[in-house]
C-alpha positions in Angstrom: -35.9 -1.4 -15.0 -34.1 -4.3 -16.4 -34.4 -6.0 -19.8 -32.8 -9.5 -20.4 -31.8 -10.3 -24.3 -30.3 -13.8 -25.2 -29.2 -13.9 -28.5 -27.1 -17.3 -28.8 -26.9 -17.7 -32.4 -26.1 -15.8 -35.5 -26.8 -16.1 -39.2 -24.0 -15.9 -41.5 -25.6 -14.5 -44.1 -26.1 -11.6 -41.6 -22.5 -11.4 -40.4 -21.6 -10.9 -44.0 -23.6 -8.0 -44.5 -22.8 -6.8 -41.5 -19.0 -6.9 -41.9 -19.1 -6.2 -45.5 -17.0 -9.4 -46.0 -16.3 -10.4 -49.5 -17.4 -13.4 -50.9 -16.2 -16.2 -53.2 -18.6 -18.9 -52.8 -21.8 -19.1 -50.7 -24.7 -21.5 -51.1 -27.5 -20.0 -52.7 -30.1 -21.7 -50.2 -28.8 -22.2 -47.6 -27.3 -20.2 -43.9 -25.5 -21.8 -41.4 -25.8 -20.9 -38.0 -22.9 -19.8 -35.3 -23.0 -20.4 -31.9 -19.6 -19.7 -30.4 -17.0 -16.9 -30.9 -14.2 -19.6 -30.7 -12.3 -19.7 -33.9 -10.4 -22.6 -35.5 -6.9 -22.5 -37.9 -7.1 -26.4 -39.7 -3.4 -26.9 -39.9 -3.3 -30.1 -38.4 -6.8 -30.9 -40.2 -4.9 -30.4 -43.2 -2.4 -32.5 -42.2 -4.3 -35.5 -42.0 -5.4 -35.5 -37.9 -9.4 -35.1 -37.6 -9.4 -36.3 -34.0 -11.4 -33.3 -31.9 -12.0 -31.2 -34.9 -14.0 -28.4 -33.8 -15.7 -27.9 -37.1 -19.0 -26.2 -35.2 -16.2 -23.3 -35.6 -15.4 -20.1 -38.1 -12.1 -21.6 -39.8 -9.0 -19.3 -40.8 -7.0 -20.1 -43.5 -3.9 -17.7 -43.0 -0.6 -17.6 -44.2 0.6 -20.8 -42.8 -2.0 -23.2 -44.2 -2.1 -21.4 -47.1 1.4 -21.8 -47.8 0.9 -25.4 -47.3 -2.0 -26.0 -49.4 0.1 -24.5 -52.0 3.0 -26.3 -52.0 1.0 -29.7 -52.5 0.8 -31.1 -56.0 -2.8 -30.4 -57.9 -4.0 -34.1 -56.7 -2.9 -34.2 -53.4 -4.3 -30.9 -52.8 -7.5 -31.9 -54.5 -7.5 -35.3 -51.7 -6.9 -33.0 -48.9 -10.0 -30.6 -49.6 -12.0 -33.1 -50.3 -11.7 -34.7 -46.7 -11.5 -30.9 -45.2 -14.3 -29.5 -46.8 -16.7 -32.6 -46.7 -17.3 -31.5 -42.8 -20.3 -29.0 -42.5 -18.6 -25.5 -40.9 -19.8 -22.3 -40.4 -17.4 -20.4 -42.9 -14.2 -20.5 -44.0 -12.0 -17.4 -44.2 -8.8 -16.6 -46.5 -7.0 -13.9 -45.0 -4.4 -11.3 -46.5 -6.4 -11.5 -49.7 -5.0 -15.3 -50.4 -7.0 -16.2 -53.5 -7.9 -20.0 -53.4 -7.2 -22.4 -55.9 -9.7 -23.5 -58.6 -10.1 -26.6 -56.9 -10.4 -25.4 -53.7 -13.3 -23.5 -54.9 -14.8 -26.0 -57.1 -15.1 -28.2 -54.1 -16.1 -25.7 -51.4 -19.1 -25.2 -53.8 -19.8 -29.0 -54.0 -20.5 -29.4 -50.3 -22.0 -25.9 -50.1 -19.4 -24.3 -47.7 -19.3 -20.4 -47.4 -15.9 -19.4 -48.5 -15.0 -15.8 -47.8 -12.0 -13.5 -48.1 -10.4 -10.8 -46.2 -7.9 -8.2 -46.7 -6.9 -8.3 -43.0 -4.2 -10.4 -40.9 -5.2 -13.0 -39.3 -4.9 -11.5 -35.8 -6.8 -8.9 -37.5 -9.4 -10.7 -38.4 -9.9 -13.0 -35.3 -10.4 -10.0 -33.0 -12.9 -8.5 -35.5 -14.7 -11.7 -35.5 -14.6 -12.2 -32.0 -15.5 -8.9 -31.0 -18.7 -9.0 -33.5 -19.8 -12.2 -32.4 -19.4 -12.0 -28.9 -21.6 -8.9 -29.0 -24.2 -10.6 -30.5 -24.6 -13.8 -28.9 -23.4 -12.9 -25.2 -26.6 -12.6 -23.1 -26.9 -9.1 -22.4 -29.2 -6.9 -19.6 -30.8 -3.5 -20.5 -30.6 -1.5 -17.5 -32.0 2.3 -16.9 -28.9 4.3 -15.6 -25.9 5.6 -16.0 -22.3 4.2 -16.1 -19.4 5.8 -15.4 -15.6 5.5 -14.7 -14.8 7.3 -11.0 -10.9 6.8 -10.1 -11.0 3.7 -12.0 -13.9 2.5 -10.4 -17.4 1.6 -12.7 -19.9 2.7 -10.8 -23.6 2.6 -12.2 -25.9 4.8 -10.9 -29.5 4.3 -10.8 -33.2 6.0 -9.8 -36.0 6.8 -10.4 -36.6 9.5 -13.7 -36.1 12.7 -12.5 -33.6 11.8 -9.4 -30.9 13.6 -10.9 -28.9 10.8 -12.4 -27.7 12.9 -15.5 -27.0 15.9 -13.6 -24.8 13.9 -11.2 -22.7 12.2 -14.1 -22.5 16.1 -15.6 -20.9 17.1 -12.9 -18.6 14.2 -12.4 -17.2 14.5 -15.8 -16.3 17.9 -15.1 -14.7 16.8 -12.4 -12.7 14.3 -14.8 -14.1 11.4 -14.6 -15.4 9.7 -17.8 -18.6 8.3 -19.5 -19.7 5.2 -20.3 -23.2 5.3 -21.1 -26.1 7.9 -19.8 -30.1 6.9 -19.2 -29.3 3.5 -20.7 -26.7 0.6 -20.1 -26.0 -2.4 -21.7 -24.6 -5.0 -19.3 -22.9 -8.5 -20.5 -21.1 -11.1 -18.7 -17.5 -11.6 -19.9 -16.0 -15.5 -19.9 -14.3 -14.6 -16.7 -17.2 -13.8 -15.4 -16.8 -10.0 -15.3 -20.1 -7.9 -15.6 -18.9 -5.1 -19.0 -21.2 -2.0 -19.4 -21.8 -0.4 -22.7 -24.0 2.2 -24.3 -25.9 1.4 -27.0 -24.5 2.6 -30.5 -27.6 5.3 -31.1 -26.9 7.0 -27.8 -23.0 6.7 -27.8 -21.1 9.7 -25.8 -24.5 11.7 -25.8 -26.5 13.0 -22.5 -29.4 14.0 -21.9 -30.1 17.0 -19.4 -33.4 18.6 -19.0 -33.8 22.1 -19.7 -30.6 21.8 -22.1 -31.5 18.8 -24.4 -29.0 16.4 -25.9 -25.1 17.0 -25.3 -22.3 15.5 -27.2 -19.8 14.5 -24.2 -16.5 13.9 -26.5 -17.4 17.4 -28.4 -18.2 19.0 -25.1 -15.1 17.9 -22.8 -12.5 16.0 -25.3 -12.2 12.5 -25.8 -10.7 11.8 -22.4 -14.2 12.6 -21.2 -15.8 9.0 -23.0 -14.7 5.6 -22.6 -16.2 2.4 -24.7 -17.1 0.2 -21.9 -16.1 -0.5 -17.9 -16.4 -3.1 -15.8 -19.2 -2.4 -13.1 -17.9 -2.7 -9.6 -20.7 -0.9 -7.6 -24.3 0.6 -8.2 -25.4 3.7 -6.5 -29.1 3.7 -5.9 -30.6 7.5 -5.6 -33.5 8.1 -4.2 -35.4 11.2 -2.2 -34.7 11.2 1.4 -37.0 10.0 3.7 -37.5 11.8 7.2 -37.6 8.8 9.5 -36.1 6.2 7.3 -33.0 4.3 8.7 -30.0 5.1 6.6 -26.7 3.7 7.4 -24.1 6.2 8.9 -21.1 3.7 9.6 -20.9 1.6 6.2 -21.2 -1.8 8.2 -24.0 -2.6 6.6 -23.8 -4.0 2.9 -26.3 -4.5 0.3 -25.8 -6.1 -3.1 -27.8 -6.4 -6.6 -27.5 -9.4 -8.4 -27.1 -9.4 -12.6 -26.4 -12.3 -14.1 -25.7 -14.4 -10.5 -23.1 -11.8 -10.1 -23.9 -10.0 -6.9 -22.5 -6.1 -6.9 -21.8 -4.1 -4.2 -24.9 -1.5 -3.5 -25.0 1.9 -2.1 -28.5 3.3 -1.3 -28.0 6.8 -1.8 -30.2 9.5 -0.5 -31.1 12.8 -2.2 -31.8 16.3 -0.8 -31.3 19.8 -1.0 -27.4 20.8 0.0 -26.0 17.4 -0.3 -22.9 17.1 -3.0 -23.9 14.0 -4.7 -21.1 14.0 -7.2 -18.4 14.6 -4.1 -19.9 11.9 -2.1 -20.0 9.5 -4.9 -16.1 10.2 -5.7 -15.5 9.3 -2.0 -17.6 6.2 -2.4 -15.0 5.0 -5.2 -12.0 6.0 -3.3 -13.3 3.9 -0.1 -14.1 1.0 -2.5 -10.6 1.1 -3.7 -9.4 1.1 -0.1 -11.5 -2.1 0.8 -9.8 -3.9 -2.2 -6.7 -2.9 -0.7 -7.8 -5.0 2.6 -8.8 -1.6 4.3 -12.6 -1.4 5.9 -12.4 2.0 7.9 -16.2 1.0 9.3 -14.8 -2.7 10.2 -11.9 -1.2 11.7 -14.0 0.9 13.9 -16.8 -1.3 14.6 -13.4 -3.7 16.0 -12.0 -0.9 17.9 -15.5 0.2 19.7 -16.2 -3.7 20.6 -12.4 -3.7 22.0 -12.8 -0.4 24.1 -16.4 -1.4 25.1 -14.9 -5.0 26.6 -11.9 -2.8 28.4 -14.6 -0.8 29.6 -16.7 -3.6 31.2 -13.8 -5.7 32.5 -13.0 -2.1 34.2 -16.3 -2.2 36.1 -15.8 -5.4 37.4 
């Protein structure tokens, strides 16, 4: 089962609470909305150029911008700030604990601006804000399954409840592979078109095994057994073996599953006693990597078979 979420905007007031941000001035009865994780450093605007000014972005006043403002005399600074702060902006951050001048605070209040302060450096603050914003505004799908990093390949294990997804994942972890999420995976599409899976915060590093209960994988196997996120390269769908059903034996047939308009290679893996699913998934990961390097054993076999049949056909003439 897949659930889709599209939270394409963020309340500035909620962001302040979530990130525990210090407030210099904030409108009492107004809450601005943020639609993008892009950040603007307004050096060129403070210098007087407002062409293509991205006022819909969070504004960061770093050391350079702050030093420029402080170099101006009082009247010049007021003139610059009157122009700059007259634009509606989601929020303005002062980095490194830099204190704004009295004129800055007064004019910010006049135009109902969110003026905030952080002890972080500009780079640290930008990284923190972008990560937080993208986690909220990027559309996501919630999928029932488990995600692991198997030899560098992101494998999403799906299947009906009770088929053995968690048990298979546990065996893979025991062999040195890494868990991203068990049972529920949150999938987001990155700006460069890559599907990235993460775990919900409440179940991070946890795994449920029937008969035992919850396991803390990081405590049991060490920090190297878990990973925060992973690009999804392949889907392995576990299902009960059905006699008489056709299963691909050569690997020539390719199946795909669509997530956010991206086709992900999918393998249907029948489960029955005697089949070591963890081992098969390990081999599937290595085979996937070989294909990325340009070697497809099934395709090579098929071409060789066609060549042999062609030679025999000519010999029989």
